[in-house]
N, C-alpha and C positions, 0 to 999 in steps of 0.2 A: 092779582093776588086776592085771596078771599079772607074771610074773617071766621074765627072760631066762635062757638056759641058764647064763650065768656068775653068776647070782644077783642081777643088778641089777634094780631095779623097772622095770616096763613100764607106760607111760601109754597107756591105750586111746584117748584123745583128746589127742594131743600139743599141739595149738594151742588148746586150750580156754581158755588164759589170755587170749587176745585178746578173748574175749567176756565176760570177767568184769566186773562192775560196778565203777566207780571208787569210791574212798573217799568217803563223804558230805561231808567237808570240801572236797574238790576241786570237787564239784558246786555247793556253796554259793558258793564263791569265783567260779566261772565266771559263774553267774547274777547275782551281785552286780556284777561288772564290766560285764556286759551292761546291767543296769539303770542303772548309773551313766552309761554311754555314752549310752543313750537319754534319760535325764534331762538330761544336759548338752546334747544336741542340741536337746531341746525348750526348755530354758532359753535357749539361744542364739537360737532362732527367736522366742521371746516377747520377748527383749530387742531383737531387730532389728525386730520388727513395728511399734512406734511410729515408728521412723525411716522404714521403708518407707511407712507410711501417710502420714506427714508429707510425704515426698518426692512421693508420688502426689498429695496435696492441692495441694502447691506447683505441681506440673506442670499440674494441672487449672486452678489459679488463673491461672498464666501463660498458658495457652492461652486462657482466658476474657478476660484482659487484652488479649492480642493481637487477639482477636476484636472486642473493644469498640473498637479503634482501626482496624479494617479496614472499609472501605466495602463493603457488600453488592454483589454483582454487578449486580443490577437497578438499584440507585441509581447505581452507578459508570457504567453505560451511559447513564443519563439525564443524569448530571453531565457526561460527555464530550460528549454532544450539546448540552447547554446552553452549554458553553464555545464550541462552534462557532457557536451563535446569537450569543453576545456578540461574536465576531470577524467576524460577517457584515458585508459592505460595504453602506453606506447607498445606496439606489437613486438613480440620477441622472435628470435630466430637468427639464422645466419645472415651475413651481409647481402647475399643475393635475394633474401626475402624481406629483410628489414628496410633496406634502402628504397626499393620500389614502393613499399607500403608507406613509408614516411613521405616520399615525394608525392604520392597520390593524395595523402592527407593534406599536405601543404597546398596542393593544387585545389582540392575541394574547399579548404577553408578560405583560400584567396577568392574563389568564386562566390562563396557565401558572403565574404566581406564586401565584394563588389555589389552584390544584390542589396545588402544592407545600406551601403553608401548611396545607392540609387533611391531606396525608400526614404532615406534621410533627406536627400536632395529634394524629393517630391514634397515631403512634409515641410521643409523650410520654405520652399517656393509657395506652398499653399498659405503658410503663416505670413509670408511676406505680402502676398496679395490681400490677405485679410487684415493687414497691419496689426497682427497679434502682439508684436513687441510693445505696442503702446499700452497694453494691459499692465505691464510691469514698468511703465515709465520710460521705455527705451525707444529710440527713433527708428531702429531697423533691426532685423534679425542678425545682421553682421555685428551690431553693437550688443545685442542681447546674449548671443551665444558665449562669448568669453567670460562674461561675469556670472552667468547662470549655469553654464555647463562645464566651465573650466577649460574650454578649447582655447587655442592661440588665436589671435586676430587673423593670422594667415590661413589657418584652417577654416575659420568662420567665413572668410572671403571666398575660399575655394568652394565650400559647400553652396554658398549663395549663387556663385557663378555657375556651378553645376546644375542647380535647379533651373536657372534661366536658360542654360544651354539645352537641357532635355526638353524644355517647353518649345524650343525652336526646331528641334530635329526629331520627329516622331520615330523614324526607323532607328536612329541611334538610341533613342529612349527605350525602344523595345529590346534592343540588344543588351543594353545596360541592365534592364529588368531581369534578363536571363543570366546575367553574370558573364556575358561574352566580351564585354569591354571593361576596362578598369577606370578607376577615378582619375588616374594620371592621364589616360587617353582622353577622357572627357575634358580635363583641364586644357589639353592641347587644342582640341577642336573648338573650345570656347573662344579662342582668339578670332575665329572667323564666323562664329555663330551668333554674333550680336545682331539685333534688329537692323541697325544702320548698315552693316556690311552685307547682310543678306538682302536688304532692299537694294543696295547698290549693285549686287550681283544680278538680281532680278531685272533691273533696268538695263543691264548689259546683255540680257537674253539668256541667262543661266537658268536651267531647269533646277529648281530647288528640291522638290519632293517627289519627282517621278521615279520610275524604275531605274532610269539611268541618270538621275539627278544628283545634285551635290550631296544630299543626305545619304543616299544609297551608296555613292562612291566612297564617301568617308567611312561608312560602316563596313563596307566590303574590305577596305584596306586594313582597318583595325582588327577585323576578325579573320582575315585571310592569312596566307603563308608568310607574308612579309609585313608584319605590323610595325616594324621599325621604320618603315617608309612614311608613316603617318605625319610626323613633324614636317618632312620635306613637302609633302602634298599640301598641308595646310599653308606653308609658307608660299608655295607657288600660287595657291589660290589667292592669298592676300596680295601678292605682287600683281596678279592679273586684274584683281578688282581695283587696285590703286597703283598703276604702273609708275606714277610720278613720286610715290612715296609720301611721307608725311610732310607737313609744312616746314619750311626751313627755320624752325624755331628750335634751337639746340636744347632748350630746357625740357622739351617734351620727351626727349629720349633719356633723360637723366633720372635714375631711380636709386635710392639707397634704402635698404630694409634692415632694420636693427631688431633683433629678437632676443629677449631675455630667456635664459635657461629656466626650466620648470623648478629646479631646486634653488634658484636664486644665487648660484655660484658664479655667474658670469653671463656671457651673451655671445651672439654671433652676428655677422653682417655680410650682406652681399648686395651688389648693385651693378649698374651699368651707366655708361656715359656716352655722349657723342664723341667724335674723334678729338675735337679740340678740348672738350672738358676732361676727357681721359688723360690727355697729354699734360694738362695743368696739374691734375691730381698726382699723376705719376712723377712729374718733375719735383713737386713739393715734397712728396714722401721720400723720393730717392735722395734729395738733399739732406733731409733729416737722418735717413738711414746711413748715408755715407759719413755724415758728421759724427754719428754715434758709434761708428765701428771702432773696436779696440783689438789689440793683439790677442791671438788665440781665441777669438770669438767663434764658438762652435755652433751657434744657432743657425737654423735654416734661414734662407732668404725670406720666406713667408713670415717667420717669427720676427726678423729684423724689421720688415715693413710694417707689421702690426705695431711693434714698439714705436716706430717712427710716427705712425698715425696718432698714438697716445701722446707723444711728445709734441707734435704739432698742436694738439688740443690744449696741452699744458701751456704752451706759449700764448695761445689765443685767450685762454681764461686769465692769464696773468697780465694781459695788455690792458691799458687804461681805456681802450676803445671797445671793450667787450659790451655787447648789447645788454640792455636792462630787461630783467624778467620780474614783473610784479613789484616794481619799485626798488629792486635790489639788483646789483650787477650779478650776472650769471656766475654761479659758484657751485662747487661740489659740496653737497650736504651730507653729513654723517651724524646719525643719532645713536648714542650709546650711553648706557647707564654709567654713572660716575664710578661705582665700585668696579665695574668691568674695565673701564678706561685705566684705572689705577692698579688693576690686578697685574702682578708681574708674570703670572702664568698665562699661557695662550688660551683664550676662550673662543672657540670657533663659532661663527654666526652671532657674535655678541653685538655687532653694530649693523645698522641698516643704512644703506645709501638712499639718496633721493629717488632713484628709479625702482627701489624695492629689493635690490641686490643685498645679500648678506655677506659680511666680511668679519674677520676675526678682530679682537680688540687690539692686537698688535698692529694691524693695518690701520685701524682708527688712530692709534697713537702716532703712527708715521704721518698720516694726513694732518694731525693736529699740530705737528712741529711748526707749520707755517700757516696757521689758520686763526680765525677769530672764533673763540669758544663762547657759546651762549649757554648759561645754566638755566634749565627749566625744572622747577620743582613740581612733582606730581603728588597729589593727595592719596589717601588710602583707597579711594574709589577709582584710581587711574585717571583723574582729571587734573590737568595742570592748574596751578594757582592763578588767580585773576588779578586785575588791577582796578576793579571797580568800574563806575559808570562815568568816568571823567572825560572820555573821548568818544566822539561820534564814529569816526572811521577806525578800523582795526589798525593799530600801529604795527611797525615791523616786528617787534619782539613778540607780540601776541600771535601774529601770523606764523612766526617761526615755531612757536610752541604748538600751534594747531597742526603745522606740517609735521612736527616731530610725532604728534599723536596719531594723525590720520593718514599721512603718506600720500594722499590724493583725494579724489572725489569720494565722499562717504555714502552716496546714494547706492542702494543695493544693486549689485551687478555691474557697477561702473568701474572702469579701471583707468580713467583719465588721470594723468600725473598732476602733482600739486601746482605746477606752473600754468596749468590750464584753468585753475580753479579760482572762484571768488570766495571771499570770507563772508559767510552768511550769518546774520544774527538769528539764532533759533527763536528766541523771543524778540519780536520786532522792536526796533529802537523807538519808533513813534507810537504805534498802536498798543504795544504791550509794555512799554517802558523798559525794554530789555537793556541790560548793561553791556558795555563793551568789555568782555572778559573772554578768557580762553574757554571757560565752561559754556558760555553762550555763543561760541563761534564754531561753525562747521564748514569745512571746505567742500564746495560744490562746483562742478563744471557749469558752464553757462547754460546748457540745456536743462540740467537738473536743478540749477538755481531757479530757473523760470518755472519748472514743475512745482517746486516747493512753494513758490509765491502764488501758485494757482491751484492749491488744494492738497497737494502731497505734503508730507511732513517727515522730518528726521528727528529722532530723539536718542539721547545717550542712555545706554544701559549700563549702570554702574556695576551690576553683578558680573556681567560678562565682559565689561570694558570694551564695548563696541557700539556702533551706531545701528539703530533700527530704522527702517523706512516703511512708511504706511501710505496707502492710497487715500484718495479723497474720502472714501467711506469708512476709513479707519482700519481696514484689513491690512495685515503686514505682508510686504513683499519678501518672499523667501527665495533662496537660491540653492543650486545643487540638485541632487537626485533624490527621489523618494526612498525612505529607509525600508528594506525588505522586511516582511513579516517575520517576527522572531529574532530580528537582529538586535 
């Protein structure tokens, strides 16, 4: 450093102060602030990530839900053409012209139906392999179809079996795809086309898929000049695979199928038993039938036997040894409005039985002659009145009220009856302090009760007076078919 002439000091680098290092404390503070800002940004991103991921999953789920309700383009095109076929005009002319034309039309439409049945069986089989029914909370396609498509359980089972059969028999599958074999014929060969029976046949040296194999032989019989021989051929094949027949367990040959009519006006039954079981059933029914005969009874024998079966059930339900269902002795349940019950005029379909059948109020009054009547008061929103939070477990009268309202499992697409169901607290007893009330009680079968306790939910819709079911992400499970544009 020099000096000026007046003695003042002279700085050789007058601006050197701008390059001097800041104090260490200032550097530390600056870096700390920067680190804090970065950390806060990262923390905000981490906090927002679950919400973003949840929103993305919900969006994907909603897209998938909408896709499940949208008819694919190829199917929509065929569906539109099929509607045109339905609306086609019947040909005119003399009997010699009209009859052949009508028969040809029936033949062609049956072939079309067989092709569609095959396509449906393929789709159901693919959905079964992909466990697609789980998307709507169902265990299997056999359980999904009745609740979501309105098919009967028997039809759903037939379609599922058809899909499995077509997967086992490629030649039969090809013939079905061309409409050369029917769904009924596929149901017949399904008896032998199980993996276990085909494996047993292969172990016995049977050629399954060759030109002269089992698949080709069955297909040739069904499409040949004598298709009526197919059941006998299938039975001979079963007898050859298992010449000793089933194990000597009589219960394995006993079946009883009960089906409700679609309009809720009644039902039908068919079944089979082993020789001893059939003899027991026949003897018991005949005893009731003979005891109930009166002079000038003009009913057919079938009508008398059906009435005898009902009487036998009456006797069983009246017995003190009747098994208990859900804490109550088995009994016939009828739900009817008080004003309909007291109405002197007949009101058809005014009362609902426990199985869902509809009967007139006059029938309900007849049943009520020797019954216990439980009064259930409903509020304006369709919800039965409650009894507060005084009890942990749902008592019998609250369960009866829930059965009167719900009729069975309330999970979307489920048709399990009320006696298979648990009484579920919609708002949980412990976690949500939910009260034991009819309003807070929903009937759920065991499977769907488990689903609801693991993410799914059911909520009462007071406007439509029905339950709504939602998946884990909040999207609602819907049933039925998509509404056509413009409908």
